C-alpha positions in Angstrom: 80.0 108.1 94.0 80.0 104.7 92.3 77.4 104.8 89.5 78.0 101.1 88.5 75.2 98.6 89.4 76.7 95.3 90.4 75.9 92.5 87.9 74.9 95.0 85.2 76.3 95.3 81.8 76.2 99.1 82.0 79.3 100.9 82.8 82.8 101.1 81.2 86.2 99.6 81.3 88.5 101.9 83.2 92.2 101.9 82.6 95.0 104.0 84.0 98.8 104.4 83.6 101.4 106.9 84.6 101.1 108.4 81.1 100.5 107.2 77.5 102.0 103.7 77.8 98.7 102.1 78.8 97.3 103.0 75.4 99.0 99.9 74.1 96.8 97.9 76.5 93.8 100.0 75.7 94.3 99.3 72.0 94.3 95.5 72.7 91.1 95.8 74.7 89.4 97.8 72.0 90.4 95.0 69.5 89.1 92.3 71.8 85.9 94.2 73.0 85.0 96.8 70.3 81.5 97.4 71.8 82.6 98.2 75.3 82.9 101.8 76.5 86.4 102.8 77.7 87.8 105.3 80.2 91.5 106.2 80.3 93.5 108.3 82.7 97.1 109.3 82.0 98.8 110.5 85.1 101.2 112.5 82.9 101.9 115.2 85.5 103.8 112.6 87.5 105.2 110.4 84.8 107.2 108.4 84.9 106.2 106.3 87.9 109.3 104.1 87.4 111.4 106.5 89.5 108.8 107.3 92.2 108.5 105.6 95.6 106.1 102.6 96.0 104.1 104.7 98.4 103.6 107.5 95.8 102.5 105.1 93.1 100.2 103.3 95.4 98.5 106.6 96.4 98.1 107.8 92.8 96.7 104.4 91.8 94.1 104.7 94.6 93.1 108.2 93.7 92.8 107.4 90.0 91.0 104.1 90.4 88.5 105.7 92.7 87.9 108.4 90.1 87.3 105.8 87.3 84.8 104.0 89.5 83.1 107.3 90.2 82.8 107.7 86.4 81.0 104.4 86.1 83.9 101.9 85.6 82.6 98.4 86.1 86.1 97.0 86.0 89.5 98.8 86.4 92.7 97.8 84.6 96.1 98.8 85.9 97.8 99.5 82.6 101.2 99.8 84.1 103.7 97.2 85.3 105.0 99.7 87.9 101.4 100.4 89.1 100.7 96.7 89.3 103.9 96.1 91.4 103.0 98.9 93.8 99.3 98.7 94.1 97.5 95.6 92.7 97.1 93.8 96.0 95.8 96.9 97.8 93.3 97.8 95.1 92.0 94.3 94.9 91.4 94.4 98.7 89.7 97.7 98.7 88.0 98.4 95.3 84.3 97.8 94.7 84.8 96.5 91.2 87.1 93.8 89.7 90.8 94.8 89.3 92.8 93.4 86.4 96.6 93.9 86.7 99.4 93.6 84.2 102.8 92.0 84.7 105.8 91.3 82.5 105.2 88.4 80.1 107.9 86.1 81.5 105.9 82.9 81.1 105.1 83.2 77.4 108.7 84.4 76.8 110.0 81.2 78.4 107.7 79.1 76.2 108.9 80.9 73.1 112.7 81.1 73.5 114.9 78.9 71.4 118.3 80.0 72.6 117.2 79.8 76.3 118.2 83.4 76.9 115.5 86.0 77.5 116.0 89.8 77.9 113.6 91.7 80.1 113.4 95.5 79.7 111.8 97.1 82.7 111.5 100.2 84.8 113.6 100.5 88.0 110.6 100.1 90.3 109.4 96.9 88.5 112.9 95.4 88.5 113.1 95.8 92.3 109.5 94.6 93.1 108.8 91.4 95.0 106.1 90.6 92.4 108.5 90.7 89.5 111.2 88.7 91.3 108.7 86.0 92.1 107.8 85.8 88.4 111.5 85.3 87.6 111.8 82.5 90.3 108.6 80.8 89.1 109.3 80.7 85.4 113.0 81.3 85.0 114.4 78.1 86.4 115.4 76.5 83.1 116.4 79.6 81.1 118.8 82.5 81.5 117.0 85.8 82.1 118.9 89.0 81.6 117.1 91.9 83.3 117.8 95.5 82.2 116.3 98.6 83.9 115.8 101.4 81.4 115.6 104.8 83.0 114.8 107.6 80.6 112.9 105.6 78.0 109.4 106.3 79.4 110.2 110.1 79.4 111.2 109.9 75.7 107.9 108.2 74.8 105.9 110.7 76.9 107.5 113.4 74.8 106.4 111.6 71.6 110.0 110.8 70.7 109.6 107.3 69.3 112.4 107.3 66.9 114.8 110.2 67.6 118.5 110.0 68.2 118.3 110.2 72.0 115.7 107.4 72.1 117.9 105.3 69.8 121.0 106.0 71.9 119.2 104.8 75.1 118.0 101.7 73.4 121.4 100.9 72.0 122.8 101.1 75.5 120.0 99.1 77.2 119.9 96.4 74.5 123.6 95.8 74.4 123.5 93.2 77.2 120.8 91.2 75.4 122.8 91.1 72.2 126.0 90.1 74.1 124.2 87.3 75.9 122.4 86.0 72.8 118.8 86.7 73.8 116.3 85.7 71.1 113.3 86.8 73.0 112.7 90.2 74.7 110.0 91.0 77.2 108.7 94.5 77.0 108.2 95.0 80.7 106.6 98.4 80.5 103.5 99.2 78.4 105.3 102.3 77.1 108.0 100.1 75.5 105.5 98.5 73.1 105.6 101.7 71.1 109.4 101.3 70.6 108.9 97.8 69.0 110.0 98.9 65.5 113.3 100.4 66.7 114.0 97.5 69.0 113.5 95.1 66.1 115.8 97.3 63.9 118.5 97.1 66.5 118.1 93.5 67.6 117.2 92.0 64.2 114.0 90.5 62.8 114.7 87.1 64.4 114.3 88.4 68.0 110.8 88.0 69.3 109.2 90.8 71.3 106.7 89.8 73.9 104.3 92.1 75.8 101.2 91.6 77.9 98.6 93.7 76.2 96.6 91.0 74.5 96.8 88.7 77.5 95.3 91.5 79.6 92.5 92.1 77.1 91.6 88.4 77.2 91.6 88.5 81.0 89.3 91.5 81.0 86.9 89.8 78.6 86.9 86.6 80.8 86.2 88.6 84.0 83.3 90.5 82.3 81.8 87.2 81.1 82.1 85.4 84.4 80.6 88.3 86.3 77.8 89.0 83.8 79.2 92.4 83.1 79.8 92.1 79.3 78.0 94.8 77.4 75.0 93.5 75.4 74.7 96.4 73.0 76.7 95.5 69.9 77.3 99.1 68.7 80.8 100.5 68.9 81.8 101.7 72.3 82.8 105.2 73.3 86.2 106.2 74.7 87.0 109.1 77.1 90.5 110.4 78.0 91.8 112.4 81.0 95.3 113.6 81.9 96.8 115.1 85.0 99.2 116.9 82.7 98.6 119.5 80.0 95.5 118.4 78.0 96.5 120.2 74.8 100.0 118.6 74.8 98.6 115.2 75.7 95.9 115.3 73.1 98.6 115.4 70.4 100.6 112.4 71.6 97.5 110.4 72.6 95.9 111.0 69.2 99.1 109.9 67.5 99.3 106.6 69.5 95.6 105.9 69.5 95.5 106.7 65.8 92.4 108.8 66.0 92.0 112.5 66.9 90.5 112.6 70.3 89.6 115.1 73.1 91.4 115.0 76.4 90.0 116.4 79.7 92.0 117.6 82.6 92.0 115.0 85.4 90.3 116.6 88.5 92.6 116.3 91.5 91.2 115.9 95.0 89.3 112.7 94.1 90.5 110.8 97.2 86.9 110.2 98.3 85.4 109.6 94.9 84.4 106.1 95.6 82.9 106.7 99.0 
């Protein structure tokens, strides 16, 4: 059931990801819109999505977005580059609320580079997607873009390993091509990778700019809410609720760490395929 009334400021901002990566986007939305209520689903049981089929990611995106709408989401944000690549077009064609998607920040990286060489760190699914390759064609004509798929990184972040030796080893390997080519700007092409920013800067040096899409998504959410008269009028601080398809106790620890507040996490109820009907 969809509890949201069209044109009303009631309802929440729903956001989902394969796991905890989308918290980097949720944080940006909270900073931009502190009075809005937030809903977050981490599909941690199936993380990472980056090594799943497009069909699988599309199906999970549909199930979770329907659940969020059933919980009163007035807008749904795909907090995953992999999820966007697989399902943004379908969700926009079928969902009853606005859909805001995320994509790697190629355009601002092109504007920022001084050396003309940009590194893009992405999941395997994103690197192979038509949407991503169109971005490269559209904005990469006058620069050199070095794309690096990074299998294994999302799993480290999902385990809460943001600075351990295995995470560092993976990053050293994946960043090597960027250093070799002289990249001065790196696009963090997964919302998970934002949480590795300090180590990436340590490896690449302080003069290499890291670019992600979180704040751009937050601005787009605010714009859509304004344009559709959905912005919350109440100026009190908004609430936030979390669900996971994984182990709530385990996920509570890592989400609380990344969200920087102790929170409660509910188990995502499976079988929500018809939640929006």
